[in-house]
N, C-alpha and C positions, 0 to 999 in steps of 0.2 A: 378384683378385676373380673372375676366370674360372674358376680351379682350384676356387673354393668352389662356383660353380654347376655345373660339371661333376660335382664330388664329390656335391652335393646331388641332381642329376639321376640319377647311377648309383644312389645310395641309393634314391631314390624307385622306380627301375625294379626293383631287386632285391627290395624289400618288396612291390611290386606283383605280382612273379613269384611270391613265397611265398604269396600269396593263392590261387594256382592250386593249391596243395597241399592246400587245404580241399576240393577237388572232385575231384582226381586221386588214383590209387592211390599215387603216391610220397608223398603226404601222410599215408599210413597206414603204410606200410612202406618203408624205405630199399631202394633198388635194389640187387641182389646185387653190381653191379660197385664199389659203394662200398668203398674200403678200410676194414678193421676193423670197421665198423659195417653193412655190407651185409647186407639180408635181416631186420634186427631191426625190430620193431613200434614205431612211434613212441608213446610214451604220450599219452594224450587230452589231458591238460592242458598237455603240453609245446607243443601247438599252440594250444589253446584260450585260455590266459592271455595269451600274446603278442598273439593275434589280437583278443581282447577289448579288451585294453589299446590297441591301435592303433585299433581302431573308435572307442573314446571319445575318444582324442586326435585322431583326424583329424576327428571330427565337431565337437569344441570349437574347433579350429583353423579349420575352414572356415566354421563359424557365426559366430566372432567375427570373421573376415575379412569376411563379409557384412554384418555390422553396422558394420563400420569401413571399408567400401568407398569412400565418398566423403570420409573424413577427409583432411587436408591432406598426411598422409604416404603416401596412396594415390592414388587417382583424383582427389582434390581438390587434388593437388600442381600447381604451375606446370609446364607442359609435358607434363602427362598427356594422354592422347589425349581429343578432344572430339567432339561431334556424332555422326556415324554410327560413327567408330572407338571412341568410348566404348561405344556399344551393342554393337558386334561383339565387343569385348573382353569386356564383361559377359556376353554370351550364352555366350560360349566358356568362361568361369569357372563359370557356373551349374551344370553337371553335377557340379561338385567337391562340391556340397552333398549329393548322394547316396551319395558314396563311403563315408563312415563308417557311415550307417545300413545300406547294402548290405552291407558287411563284416560288421556285427553279425548280419544275418540269415543269411549264408553261415556264419559261425561258429557260430550256434546250430544249424543244420542239420547240420554237422560233429559237434557234440558229441552231438546225438540219434542220429545214424547210428551213430557209434562207441560210444555207450553200449548201443544195442541189440545190437550184435555181440558184446559180451563183457563 
């Protein structure tokens, strides 16, 4: 179980870091030090399609999670945090609801900027 959680955490970090490519230069052109592909421009749709898919999926997952937050499998389960601990955990998870829509906004900005260039 812990290997699964470590792998999931590493995957989330990697995908989160790829989001930075939508605002940094290395998201438009691969660095020259990259073997074989260094210096090549990244096709617009090669970044926009996965980012749009990710934005839709993250929005779907977080919104469905919010609607099921108090179900018996989640925070309504026996042994789940109660009282102030429940509210602290809820407030800590609340910003996740913004992740998908904000990724969609950044993706749209990337698309507009890259389409204007060429």
